[in-house]
N, CA, C and O atoms as a CHARMM CRD file, in Angstrom:
* protein
*
  340
    1    1 MET  N    -49.41800 -50.37300  -3.15600 PROA 1      0.00000
    2    1 MET  CA   -48.09700 -50.56400  -2.60200 PROA 1      0.00000
    3    1 MET  C    -47.06300 -50.06100  -3.61200 PROA 1      0.00000
    4    1 MET  O    -47.12800 -50.39000  -4.79600 PROA 1      0.00000
    5    2 THR  N    -46.12100 -49.26900  -3.13200 PROA 2      0.00000
    6    2 THR  CA   -45.11000 -48.67100  -3.99000 PROA 2      0.00000
    7    2 THR  C    -43.76900 -49.34300  -3.78700 PROA 2      0.00000
    8    2 THR  O    -43.34200 -49.58500  -2.65800 PROA 2      0.00000
    9    3 TYR  N    -43.11100 -49.64000  -4.89600 PROA 3      0.00000
   10    3 TYR  CA   -41.77900 -50.24300  -4.84300 PROA 3      0.00000
   11    3 TYR  C    -40.75500 -49.11600  -4.76600 PROA 3      0.00000
   12    3 TYR  O    -40.60400 -48.35300  -5.72000 PROA 3      0.00000
   13    4 THR  N    -40.03600 -49.00100  -3.61700 PROA 4      0.00000
   14    4 THR  CA   -39.14400 -47.86500  -3.41000 PROA 4      0.00000
   15    4 THR  C    -37.67100 -48.24500  -3.30900 PROA 4      0.00000
   16    4 THR  O    -36.81800 -47.37500  -3.13300 PROA 4      0.00000
   17    5 GLU  N    -37.37100 -49.52000  -3.41600 PROA 5      0.00000
   18    5 GLU  CA   -35.96200 -49.90400  -3.34500 PROA 5      0.00000
   19    5 GLU  C    -35.21900 -49.36100  -4.54700 PROA 5      0.00000
   20    5 GLU  O    -35.75400 -49.31400  -5.65400 PROA 5      0.00000
   21    6 GLU  N    -33.97200 -48.94800  -4.32000 PROA 6      0.00000
   22    6 GLU  CA   -33.15700 -48.46300  -5.42700 PROA 6      0.00000
   23    6 GLU  C    -32.65500 -49.65900  -6.22800 PROA 6      0.00000
   24    6 GLU  O    -32.42500 -50.73500  -5.67700 PROA 6      0.00000
   25    7 PRO  N    -32.48900 -49.46200  -7.53200 PROA 7      0.00000
   26    7 PRO  CA   -31.99700 -50.57000  -8.35300 PROA 7      0.00000
   27    7 PRO  C    -30.58800 -50.98100  -7.91900 PROA 7      0.00000
   28    7 PRO  O    -29.78200 -50.15300  -7.49500 PROA 7      0.00000
   29    8 VAL  N    -30.32100 -52.26200  -8.03400 PROA 8      0.00000
   30    8 VAL  CA   -29.01800 -52.78700  -7.66000 PROA 8      0.00000
   31    8 VAL  C    -28.03600 -52.47500  -8.78900 PROA 8      0.00000
   32    8 VAL  O    -28.32400 -52.74100  -9.95600 PROA 8      0.00000
   33    9 ARG  N    -26.89600 -51.92000  -8.44700 PROA 9      0.00000
   34    9 ARG  CA   -25.86000 -51.59900  -9.42300 PROA 9      0.00000
   35    9 ARG  C    -25.06100 -52.87000  -9.69300 PROA 9      0.00000
   36    9 ARG  O    -24.58100 -53.51000  -8.75700 PROA 9      0.00000
   37   10 PRO  N    -24.91400 -53.24300 -10.96600 PROA 10     0.00000
   38   10 PRO  CA   -24.14000 -54.45500 -11.26600 PROA 10     0.00000
   39   10 PRO  C    -22.70100 -54.32500 -10.77200 PROA 10     0.00000
   40   10 PRO  O    -22.08800 -53.26800 -10.92200 PROA 10     0.00000
   41   11 THR  N    -22.16700 -55.37400 -10.19300 PROA 11     0.00000
   42   11 THR  CA   -20.80900 -55.31400  -9.63600 PROA 11     0.00000
   43   11 THR  C    -19.75100 -55.12500 -10.71100 PROA 11     0.00000
   44   11 THR  O    -18.68800 -54.57000 -10.43300 PROA 11     0.00000
   45   12 TRP  N    -20.02100 -55.58000 -11.94300 PROA 12     0.00000
   46   12 TRP  CA   -19.01500 -55.40900 -12.99700 PROA 12     0.00000
   47   12 TRP  C    -18.75900 -53.94200 -13.30200 PROA 12     0.00000
   48   12 TRP  O    -17.70300 -53.61100 -13.84300 PROA 12     0.00000
   49   13 LEU  N    -19.68800 -53.05500 -12.97500 PROA 13     0.00000
   50   13 LEU  CA   -19.47300 -51.62700 -13.20200 PROA 13     0.00000
   51   13 LEU  C    -18.33800 -51.06600 -12.35400 PROA 13     0.00000
   52   13 LEU  O    -17.76400 -50.03200 -12.69400 PROA 13     0.00000
   53   14 ASP  N    -18.01100 -51.73800 -11.25500 PROA 14     0.00000
   54   14 ASP  CA   -16.88500 -51.30600 -10.42700 PROA 14     0.00000
   55   14 ASP  C    -15.57300 -51.34300 -11.21300 PROA 14     0.00000
   56   14 ASP  O    -14.60900 -50.65900 -10.86700 PROA 14     0.00000
   57   15 GLY  N    -15.55200 -52.14300 -12.26600 PROA 15     0.00000
   58   15 GLY  CA   -14.36000 -52.23000 -13.10800 PROA 15     0.00000
   59   15 GLY  C    -14.00600 -50.91700 -13.77900 PROA 15     0.00000
   60   15 GLY  O    -12.85700 -50.72500 -14.17600 PROA 15     0.00000
   61   16 LEU  N    -14.96900 -50.00100 -13.91600 PROA 16     0.00000
   62   16 LEU  CA   -14.68000 -48.69400 -14.50400 PROA 16     0.00000
   63   16 LEU  C    -13.59000 -47.96900 -13.72200 PROA 16     0.00000
   64   16 LEU  O    -12.80800 -47.20700 -14.29000 PROA 16     0.00000
   65   17 GLU  N    -13.54600 -48.21200 -12.42900 PROA 17     0.00000
   66   17 GLU  CA   -12.55300 -47.56500 -11.57500 PROA 17     0.00000
   67   17 GLU  C    -11.17500 -48.22400 -11.69600 PROA 17     0.00000
   68   17 GLU  O    -10.19700 -47.73100 -11.13300 PROA 17     0.00000
   69   18 ARG  N    -11.09900 -49.34000 -12.43300 PROA 18     0.00000
   70   18 ARG  CA    -9.83700 -50.07900 -12.53400 PROA 18     0.00000
   71   18 ARG  C     -9.26200 -50.08900 -13.95200 PROA 18     0.00000
   72   18 ARG  O     -8.22500 -50.70800 -14.18600 PROA 18     0.00000
   73   19 VAL  N     -9.91100 -49.42200 -14.89100 PROA 19     0.00000
   74   19 VAL  CA    -9.45400 -49.42400 -16.27800 PROA 19     0.00000
   75   19 VAL  C     -8.01600 -48.90600 -16.38400 PROA 19     0.00000
   76   19 VAL  O     -7.26400 -49.33800 -17.25800 PROA 19     0.00000
   77   20 HSD  N     -7.63900 -47.99300 -15.50700 PROA 20     0.00000
   78   20 HSD  CA    -6.27700 -47.44000 -15.53600 PROA 20     0.00000
   79   20 HSD  C     -5.20000 -48.50300 -15.30700 PROA 20     0.00000
   80   20 HSD  O     -4.02900 -48.25500 -15.59200 PROA 20     0.00000
   81   21 ARG  N     -5.56700 -49.66100 -14.80700 PROA 21     0.00000
   82   21 ARG  CA    -4.60900 -50.74700 -14.55400 PROA 21     0.00000
   83   21 ARG  C     -4.13000 -51.42100 -15.84200 PROA 21     0.00000
   84   21 ARG  O     -3.10800 -52.10800 -15.84000 PROA 21     0.00000
   85   22 LEU  N     -4.86200 -51.22700 -16.93500 PROA 22     0.00000
   86   22 LEU  CA    -4.55200 -51.92700 -18.17500 PROA 22     0.00000
   87   22 LEU  C     -3.34900 -51.30000 -18.88200 PROA 22     0.00000
   88   22 LEU  O     -3.15500 -50.08500 -18.85400 PROA 22     0.00000
   89   23 THR  N     -2.55000 -52.15800 -19.51400 PROA 23     0.00000
   90   23 THR  CA    -1.47500 -51.65500 -20.36700 PROA 23     0.00000
   91   23 THR  C     -2.11400 -51.05000 -21.61700 PROA 23     0.00000
   92   23 THR  O     -3.31300 -51.21300 -21.84500 PROA 23     0.00000
   93   24 SER  N     -1.33200 -50.36600 -22.40900 PROA 24     0.00000
   94   24 SER  CA    -1.89300 -49.74400 -23.61300 PROA 24     0.00000
   95   24 SER  C     -2.44800 -50.79400 -24.57500 PROA 24     0.00000
   96   24 SER  O     -3.49100 -50.56900 -25.18900 PROA 24     0.00000
   97   25 ARG  N     -1.77600 -51.92800 -24.71800 PROA 25     0.00000
   98   25 ARG  CA    -2.25600 -52.97600 -25.62700 PROA 25     0.00000
   99   25 ARG  C     -3.51500 -53.63700 -25.07100 PROA 25     0.00000
  100   25 ARG  O     -4.45200 -53.90800 -25.82200 PROA 25     0.00000
  101   26 GLU  N     -3.54800 -53.90200 -23.75800 PROA 26     0.00000
  102   26 GLU  CA    -4.74800 -54.46000 -23.13300 PROA 26     0.00000
  103   26 GLU  C     -5.92100 -53.49300 -23.30100 PROA 26     0.00000
  104   26 GLU  O     -7.05700 -53.91300 -23.51900 PROA 26     0.00000
  105   27 TYR  N     -5.63800 -52.21500 -23.19800 PROA 27     0.00000
  106   27 TYR  CA    -6.67600 -51.19500 -23.35300 PROA 27     0.00000
  107   27 TYR  C     -7.23100 -51.20600 -24.78000 PROA 27     0.00000
  108   27 TYR  O     -8.43600 -51.06100 -24.98300 PROA 27     0.00000
  109   28 GLU  N     -6.34900 -51.37900 -25.76000 PROA 28     0.00000
  110   28 GLU  CA    -6.80000 -51.48200 -27.14900 PROA 28     0.00000
  111   28 GLU  C     -7.75400 -52.66000 -27.32500 PROA 28     0.00000
  112   28 GLU  O     -8.81100 -52.52800 -27.94200 PROA 28     0.00000
  113   29 VAL  N     -7.37200 -53.80600 -26.78000 PROA 29     0.00000
  114   29 VAL  CA    -8.22300 -55.00000 -26.86200 PROA 29     0.00000
  115   29 VAL  C     -9.53400 -54.73600 -26.13700 PROA 29     0.00000
  116   29 VAL  O    -10.60600 -55.06500 -26.64500 PROA 29     0.00000
  117   30 PHE  N     -9.45100 -54.14400 -24.95000 PROA 30     0.00000
  118   30 PHE  CA   -10.63300 -53.83300 -24.14900 PROA 30     0.00000
  119   30 PHE  C    -11.60700 -52.96000 -24.92600 PROA 30     0.00000
  120   30 PHE  O    -12.80900 -53.22700 -24.92400 PROA 30     0.00000
  121   31 LEU  N    -11.11200 -51.92600 -25.58600 PROA 31     0.00000
  122   31 LEU  CA   -11.98700 -51.03200 -26.34000 PROA 31     0.00000
  123   31 LEU  C    -12.66100 -51.73400 -27.50900 PROA 31     0.00000
  124   31 LEU  O    -13.79100 -51.39900 -27.86400 PROA 31     0.00000
  125   32 LEU  N    -11.97500 -52.70800 -28.11400 PROA 32     0.00000
  126   32 LEU  CA   -12.54500 -53.43000 -29.25200 PROA 32     0.00000
  127   32 LEU  C    -13.60100 -54.45800 -28.84000 PROA 32     0.00000
  128   32 LEU  O    -14.37800 -54.92200 -29.67400 PROA 32     0.00000
  129   33 LEU  N    -13.62500 -54.80800 -27.56300 PROA 33     0.00000
  130   33 LEU  CA   -14.62300 -55.77400 -27.08300 PROA 33     0.00000
  131   33 LEU  C    -16.04600 -55.27200 -27.30400 PROA 33     0.00000
  132   33 LEU  O    -16.97500 -56.07000 -27.43300 PROA 33     0.00000
  133   34 VAL  N    -16.21500 -53.97500 -27.34800 PROA 34     0.00000
  134   34 VAL  CA   -17.55100 -53.38900 -27.50700 PROA 34     0.00000
  135   34 VAL  C    -18.19800 -53.83100 -28.81800 PROA 34     0.00000
  136   34 VAL  O    -19.42400 -53.83900 -28.93200 PROA 34     0.00000
  137   35 LYS  N    -17.38300 -54.19800 -29.80900 PROA 35     0.00000
  138   35 LYS  CA   -17.91100 -54.62700 -31.10700 PROA 35     0.00000
  139   35 LYS  C    -18.41600 -56.06200 -31.09400 PROA 35     0.00000
  140   35 LYS  O    -19.10100 -56.48600 -32.02500 PROA 35     0.00000
  141   36 GLY  N    -18.08600 -56.81100 -30.05200 PROA 36     0.00000
  142   36 GLY  CA   -18.50400 -58.20900 -29.98300 PROA 36     0.00000
  143   36 GLY  C    -17.70400 -59.11500 -30.90300 PROA 36     0.00000
  144   36 GLY  O    -18.17700 -60.17800 -31.30300 PROA 36     0.00000
  145   37 SER  N    -16.50000 -58.69600 -31.23500 PROA 37     0.00000
  146   37 SER  CA   -15.64100 -59.45700 -32.14100 PROA 37     0.00000
  147   37 SER  C    -15.12400 -60.73300 -31.48800 PROA 37     0.00000
  148   37 SER  O    -14.97300 -60.81300 -30.26900 PROA 37     0.00000
  149   38 SER  N    -14.86200 -61.71400 -32.31800 PROA 38     0.00000
  150   38 SER  CA   -14.25400 -62.95600 -31.83000 PROA 38     0.00000
  151   38 SER  C    -12.76800 -62.70600 -31.54800 PROA 38     0.00000
  152   38 SER  O    -12.21700 -61.68000 -31.94600 PROA 38     0.00000
  153   39 ASN  N    -12.13800 -63.64000 -30.86700 PROA 39     0.00000
  154   39 ASN  CA   -10.70500 -63.52100 -30.60400 PROA 39     0.00000
  155   39 ASN  C     -9.92100 -63.39700 -31.90300 PROA 39     0.00000
  156   39 ASN  O     -8.98500 -62.60200 -31.99200 PROA 39     0.00000
  157   40 GLN  N    -10.30000 -64.18200 -32.91400 PROA 40     0.00000
  158   40 GLN  CA    -9.58700 -64.13300 -34.18800 PROA 40     0.00000
  159   40 GLN  C     -9.78500 -62.78200 -34.86800 PROA 40     0.00000
  160   40 GLN  O     -8.84900 -62.24000 -35.45500 PROA 40     0.00000
  161   41 GLU  N    -10.98500 -62.24300 -34.79400 PROA 41     0.00000
  162   41 GLU  CA   -11.23900 -60.92500 -35.38000 PROA 41     0.00000
  163   41 GLU  C    -10.43400 -59.83800 -34.66500 PROA 41     0.00000
  164   41 GLU  O     -9.89900 -58.93200 -35.30300 PROA 41     0.00000
  165   42 LEU  N    -10.35400 -59.93700 -33.34200 PROA 42     0.00000
  166   42 LEU  CA    -9.53000 -58.99000 -32.58400 PROA 42     0.00000
  167   42 LEU  C     -8.07300 -59.13200 -32.99200 PROA 42     0.00000
  168   42 LEU  O     -7.38500 -58.13500 -33.21000 PROA 42     0.00000
  169   43 ALA  N     -7.60400 -60.36200 -33.09400 PROA 43     0.00000
  170   43 ALA  CA    -6.21600 -60.61500 -33.48300 PROA 43     0.00000
  171   43 ALA  C     -5.92000 -60.02700 -34.85200 PROA 43     0.00000
  172   43 ALA  O     -4.89300 -59.37600 -35.04200 PROA 43     0.00000
  173   44 ASP  N     -6.80600 -60.25100 -35.80000 PROA 44     0.00000
  174   44 ASP  CA    -6.60900 -59.73500 -37.15200 PROA 44     0.00000
  175   44 ASP  C     -6.55900 -58.20800 -37.17400 PROA 44     0.00000
  176   44 ASP  O     -5.71400 -57.62100 -37.85000 PROA 44     0.00000
  177   45 SER  N     -7.45800 -57.57200 -36.44000 PROA 45     0.00000
  178   45 SER  CA    -7.50700 -56.11000 -36.46100 PROA 45     0.00000
  179   45 SER  C     -6.32100 -55.46800 -35.75300 PROA 45     0.00000
  180   45 SER  O     -5.98900 -54.31600 -36.03000 PROA 45     0.00000
  181   46 LEU  N     -5.67600 -56.19900 -34.84000 PROA 46     0.00000
  182   46 LEU  CA    -4.52600 -55.66400 -34.10500 PROA 46     0.00000
  183   46 LEU  C     -3.19200 -56.26300 -34.55900 PROA 46     0.00000
  184   46 LEU  O     -2.14400 -55.96200 -33.98800 PROA 46     0.00000
  185   47 SER  N     -3.24000 -57.10000 -35.57700 PROA 47     0.00000
  186   47 SER  CA    -2.04000 -57.78000 -36.08800 PROA 47     0.00000
  187   47 SER  C     -1.34400 -58.58200 -34.97500 PROA 47     0.00000
  188   47 SER  O     -0.13100 -58.49900 -34.78500 PROA 47     0.00000
  189   48 LEU  N     -2.15000 -59.35000 -34.26100 PROA 48     0.00000
  190   48 LEU  CA    -1.67000 -60.21200 -33.18100 PROA 48     0.00000
  191   48 LEU  C     -2.08800 -61.64100 -33.47700 PROA 48     0.00000
  192   48 LEU  O     -2.88500 -61.88700 -34.38200 PROA 48     0.00000
  193   49 THR  N     -1.55200 -62.58000 -32.71900 PROA 49     0.00000
  194   49 THR  CA    -2.03800 -63.94800 -32.81100 PROA 49     0.00000
  195   49 THR  C     -3.25200 -64.08300 -31.90300 PROA 49     0.00000
  196   49 THR  O     -3.44400 -63.29500 -30.97600 PROA 49     0.00000
  197   50 GLU  N     -4.05900 -65.08500 -32.18100 PROA 50     0.00000
  198   50 GLU  CA    -5.23100 -65.32900 -31.32800 PROA 50     0.00000
  199   50 GLU  C     -4.78400 -65.67500 -29.90600 PROA 50     0.00000
  200   50 GLU  O     -5.43600 -65.29400 -28.93400 PROA 50     0.00000
  201   51 ARG  N     -3.69400 -66.38200 -29.79600 PROA 51     0.00000
  202   51 ARG  CA    -3.17200 -66.74400 -28.47300 PROA 51     0.00000
  203   51 ARG  C     -2.81900 -65.49600 -27.65900 PROA 51     0.00000
  204   51 ARG  O     -3.08000 -65.43800 -26.45700 PROA 51     0.00000
  205   52 THR  N     -2.22200 -64.50100 -28.32200 PROA 52     0.00000
  206   52 THR  CA    -1.87400 -63.25100 -27.63400 PROA 52     0.00000
  207   52 THR  C     -3.13600 -62.52300 -27.19100 PROA 52     0.00000
  208   52 THR  O     -3.18200 -61.97000 -26.09200 PROA 52     0.00000
  209   53 VAL  N     -4.14300 -62.52200 -28.02700 PROA 53     0.00000
  210   53 VAL  CA    -5.41300 -61.88900 -27.65600 PROA 53     0.00000
  211   53 VAL  C     -6.00500 -62.58800 -26.43500 PROA 53     0.00000
  212   53 VAL  O     -6.47900 -61.92500 -25.51200 PROA 53     0.00000
  213   54 ARG  N     -5.98200 -63.90800 -26.42200 PROA 54     0.00000
  214   54 ARG  CA    -6.49500 -64.65500 -25.25700 PROA 54     0.00000
  215   54 ARG  C     -5.72100 -64.27800 -23.99400 PROA 54     0.00000
  216   54 ARG  O     -6.30600 -64.13200 -22.92100 PROA 54     0.00000
  217   55 ALA  N     -4.40600 -64.12100 -24.13000 PROA 55     0.00000
  218   55 ALA  CA    -3.58300 -63.72900 -22.97500 PROA 55     0.00000
  219   55 ALA  C     -3.97400 -62.32800 -22.49200 PROA 55     0.00000
  220   55 ALA  O     -4.08400 -62.08800 -21.29000 PROA 55     0.00000
  221   56 HSD  N     -4.17800 -61.42300 -23.42600 PROA 56     0.00000
  222   56 HSD  CA    -4.60600 -60.07100 -23.04400 PROA 56     0.00000
  223   56 HSD  C     -5.97400 -60.10700 -22.36500 PROA 56     0.00000
  224   56 HSD  O     -6.19500 -59.41400 -21.37200 PROA 56     0.00000
  225   57 LEU  N     -6.88200 -60.90600 -22.89500 PROA 57     0.00000
  226   57 LEU  CA    -8.21400 -61.00400 -22.28700 PROA 57     0.00000
  227   57 LEU  C     -8.14300 -61.55200 -20.86500 PROA 57     0.00000
  228   57 LEU  O     -8.86300 -61.09200 -19.97900 PROA 57     0.00000
  229   58 THR  N     -7.28400 -62.52100 -20.65400 PROA 58     0.00000
  230   58 THR  CA    -7.09200 -63.06300 -19.30500 PROA 58     0.00000
  231   58 THR  C     -6.62500 -61.96900 -18.36100 PROA 58     0.00000
  232   58 THR  O     -7.13100 -61.84300 -17.24600 PROA 58     0.00000
  233   59 GLN  N     -5.65200 -61.17500 -18.81300 PROA 59     0.00000
  234   59 GLN  CA    -5.14000 -60.08200 -17.98400 PROA 59     0.00000
  235   59 GLN  C     -6.20800 -59.02000 -17.74000 PROA 59     0.00000
  236   59 GLN  O     -6.31400 -58.48300 -16.63800 PROA 59     0.00000
  237   60 ILE  N     -6.98700 -58.72400 -18.75600 PROA 60     0.00000
  238   60 ILE  CA    -8.06600 -57.73300 -18.61500 PROA 60     0.00000
  239   60 ILE  C     -9.06000 -58.18700 -17.55300 PROA 60     0.00000
  240   60 ILE  O     -9.44200 -57.40500 -16.68200 PROA 60     0.00000
  241   61 LEU  N     -9.47900 -59.44500 -17.62200 PROA 61     0.00000
  242   61 LEU  CA   -10.42700 -59.96800 -16.63300 PROA 61     0.00000
  243   61 LEU  C     -9.84600 -59.89300 -15.22800 PROA 61     0.00000
  244   61 LEU  O    -10.54500 -59.52300 -14.28400 PROA 61     0.00000
  245   62 GLN  N     -8.57200 -60.24300 -15.08400 PROA 62     0.00000
  246   62 GLN  CA    -7.94100 -60.20600 -13.76200 PROA 62     0.00000
  247   62 GLN  C     -7.80900 -58.78300 -13.24700 PROA 62     0.00000
  248   62 GLN  O     -8.19000 -58.49200 -12.11200 PROA 62     0.00000
  249   63 LYS  N     -7.27400 -57.89700 -14.07100 PROA 63     0.00000
  250   63 LYS  CA    -7.02700 -56.52600 -13.62300 PROA 63     0.00000
  251   63 LYS  C     -8.30700 -55.75600 -13.33000 PROA 63     0.00000
  252   63 LYS  O     -8.33800 -54.91600 -12.43100 PROA 63     0.00000
  253   64 LEU  N     -9.35100 -56.03800 -14.07800 PROA 64     0.00000
  254   64 LEU  CA   -10.62000 -55.34600 -13.85200 PROA 64     0.00000
  255   64 LEU  C    -11.51900 -56.09000 -12.87300 PROA 64     0.00000
  256   64 LEU  O    -12.61300 -55.63200 -12.54200 PROA 64     0.00000
  257   65 GLU  N    -11.03700 -57.25300 -12.41100 PROA 65     0.00000
  258   65 GLU  CA   -11.75000 -58.08100 -11.43300 PROA 65     0.00000
  259   65 GLU  C    -13.14200 -58.47000 -11.95700 PROA 65     0.00000
  260   65 GLU  O    -14.16000 -58.28700 -11.29000 PROA 65     0.00000
  261   66 LEU  N    -13.13400 -59.01100 -13.17600 PROA 66     0.00000
  262   66 LEU  CA   -14.36500 -59.43900 -13.82800 PROA 66     0.00000
  263   66 LEU  C    -14.41000 -60.94900 -13.91200 PROA 66     0.00000
  264   66 LEU  O    -13.37100 -61.61000 -13.90100 PROA 66     0.00000
  265   67 GLY  N    -15.59900 -61.48900 -13.99400 PROA 67     0.00000
  266   67 GLY  CA   -15.76100 -62.93200 -14.01000 PROA 67     0.00000
  267   67 GLY  C    -15.97400 -63.54800 -15.36900 PROA 67     0.00000
  268   67 GLY  O    -15.93700 -64.77100 -15.50700 PROA 67     0.00000
  269   68 SER  N    -16.20100 -62.71300 -16.39300 PROA 68     0.00000
  270   68 SER  CA   -16.48400 -63.28300 -17.70500 PROA 68     0.00000
  271   68 SER  C    -16.20100 -62.28300 -18.81500 PROA 68     0.00000
  272   68 SER  O    -16.07600 -61.08000 -18.58600 PROA 68     0.00000
  273   69 ARG  N    -16.10700 -62.81500 -20.01400 PROA 69     0.00000
  274   69 ARG  CA   -15.93800 -61.97100 -21.19400 PROA 69     0.00000
  275   69 ARG  C    -17.17700 -61.08600 -21.38200 PROA 69     0.00000
  276   69 ARG  O    -17.05900 -59.93700 -21.80700 PROA 69     0.00000
  277   70 LEU  N    -18.34600 -61.61400 -21.07000 PROA 70     0.00000
  278   70 LEU  CA   -19.56300 -60.81300 -21.17800 PROA 70     0.00000
  279   70 LEU  C    -19.46400 -59.56700 -20.30900 PROA 70     0.00000
  280   70 LEU  O    -19.79100 -58.47000 -20.76300 PROA 70     0.00000
  281   71 GLU  N    -19.02000 -59.71900 -19.07100 PROA 71     0.00000
  282   71 GLU  CA   -18.85300 -58.56200 -18.19900 PROA 71     0.00000
  283   71 GLU  C    -17.83900 -57.58400 -18.78700 PROA 71     0.00000
  284   71 GLU  O    -18.02400 -56.37000 -18.70000 PROA 71     0.00000
  285   72 ALA  N    -16.77300 -58.10800 -19.38200 PROA 72     0.00000
  286   72 ALA  CA   -15.76800 -57.24500 -20.01200 PROA 72     0.00000
  287   72 ALA  C    -16.37300 -56.48300 -21.18700 PROA 72     0.00000
  288   72 ALA  O    -16.08000 -55.30200 -21.37600 PROA 72     0.00000
  289   73 CYS  N    -17.20500 -57.14200 -21.96900 PROA 73     0.00000
  290   73 CYS  CA   -17.88000 -56.48600 -23.10200 PROA 73     0.00000
  291   73 CYS  C    -18.82000 -55.38600 -22.60800 PROA 73     0.00000
  292   73 CYS  O    -18.83800 -54.28300 -23.15500 PROA 73     0.00000
  293   74 LEU  N    -19.59000 -55.69000 -21.58500 PROA 74     0.00000
  294   74 LEU  CA   -20.50300 -54.70100 -21.02200 PROA 74     0.00000
  295   74 LEU  C    -19.73800 -53.51200 -20.44900 PROA 74     0.00000
  296   74 LEU  O    -20.14500 -52.36300 -20.61600 PROA 74     0.00000
  297   75 LEU  N    -18.63600 -53.79600 -19.77800 PROA 75     0.00000
  298   75 LEU  CA   -17.82200 -52.73400 -19.20000 PROA 75     0.00000
  299   75 LEU  C    -17.17800 -51.89400 -20.30000 PROA 75     0.00000
  300   75 LEU  O    -17.07700 -50.67400 -20.17300 PROA 75     0.00000
  301   76 SER  N    -16.74500 -52.54000 -21.37000 PROA 76     0.00000
  302   76 SER  CA   -16.18100 -51.81900 -22.50000 PROA 76     0.00000
  303   76 SER  C    -17.21300 -50.86300 -23.08300 PROA 76     0.00000
  304   76 SER  O    -16.89000 -49.72400 -23.42100 PROA 76     0.00000
  305   77 TYR  N    -18.44300 -51.32300 -23.19900 PROA 77     0.00000
  306   77 TYR  CA   -19.52300 -50.47400 -23.69000 PROA 77     0.00000
  307   77 TYR  C    -19.75800 -49.28900 -22.75100 PROA 77     0.00000
  308   77 TYR  O    -19.88200 -48.14900 -23.19800 PROA 77     0.00000
  309   78 ALA  N    -19.81700 -49.56400 -21.46700 PROA 78     0.00000
  310   78 ALA  CA   -20.03800 -48.48700 -20.47700 PROA 78     0.00000
  311   78 ALA  C    -18.88900 -47.48600 -20.50900 PROA 78     0.00000
  312   78 ALA  O    -19.11000 -46.27700 -20.43700 PROA 78     0.00000
  313   79 HSD  N    -17.66700 -47.98800 -20.61700 PROA 79     0.00000
  314   79 HSD  CA   -16.48300 -47.11400 -20.66900 PROA 79     0.00000
  315   79 HSD  C    -16.50700 -46.27000 -21.94000 PROA 79     0.00000
  316   79 HSD  O    -16.27200 -45.06200 -21.89500 PROA 79     0.00000
  317   80 SER  N    -16.79100 -46.90700 -23.06800 PROA 80     0.00000
  318   80 SER  CA   -16.83900 -46.17900 -24.34500 PROA 80     0.00000
  319   80 SER  C    -17.93500 -45.12000 -24.32900 PROA 80     0.00000
  320   80 SER  O    -17.76300 -44.03500 -24.88400 PROA 80     0.00000
  321   81 SER  N    -19.04500 -45.43000 -23.70100 PROA 81     0.00000
  322   81 SER  CA   -20.14400 -44.46400 -23.59400 PROA 81     0.00000
  323   81 SER  C    -19.71300 -43.23600 -22.81200 PROA 81     0.00000
  324   81 SER  O    -20.08400 -42.11200 -23.15000 PROA 81     0.00000
  325   82 ARG  N    -18.93000 -43.45400 -21.77200 PROA 82     0.00000
  326   82 ARG  CA   -18.41500 -42.34300 -20.97300 PROA 82     0.00000
  327   82 ARG  C    -17.46800 -41.47300 -21.79400 PROA 82     0.00000
  328   82 ARG  O    -17.47600 -40.24800 -21.67300 PROA 82     0.00000
  329   83 LEU  N    -16.64400 -42.11900 -22.63800 PROA 83     0.00000
  330   83 LEU  CA   -15.66900 -41.38100 -23.44500 PROA 83     0.00000
  331   83 LEU  C    -16.35200 -40.48700 -24.47200 PROA 83     0.00000
  332   83 LEU  O    -15.84800 -39.41700 -24.81200 PROA 83     0.00000
  333   84 HSD  N    -17.50900 -40.94100 -24.96500 PROA 84     0.00000
  334   84 HSD  CA   -18.19500 -40.22600 -26.04000 PROA 84     0.00000
  335   84 HSD  C    -19.37600 -39.38600 -25.54300 PROA 84     0.00000
  336   84 HSD  O    -20.15600 -38.85700 -26.33500 PROA 84     0.00000
  337   85 ALA  N    -19.48800 -39.27800 -24.22500 PROA 85     0.00000
  338   85 ALA  CA   -20.62400 -38.51100 -23.66400 PROA 85     0.00000
  339   85 ALA  C    -20.31400 -37.01900 -23.63500 PROA 85     0.00000
  340   85 ALA  O    -21.14600 -36.22400 -23.19900 PROA 85     0.00000
């Protein structure tokens, strides 16, 4: 018996089509998510407060229609891979 079903595409990948919705600062935070940095590490690297980073992350999740930071990290990786391909 042969398994012929096509693999299911994760729904978070649809966020790639929505990256253009991010402001320039949200985009900066989004790109840094690929490193797996904590909110404080992101804040330090961007000279922001941790609270501001949390606010940006909230907006990123909403604009990209994602359910978790993990999905945002995975999407950041997929997006970065596309940029460097």
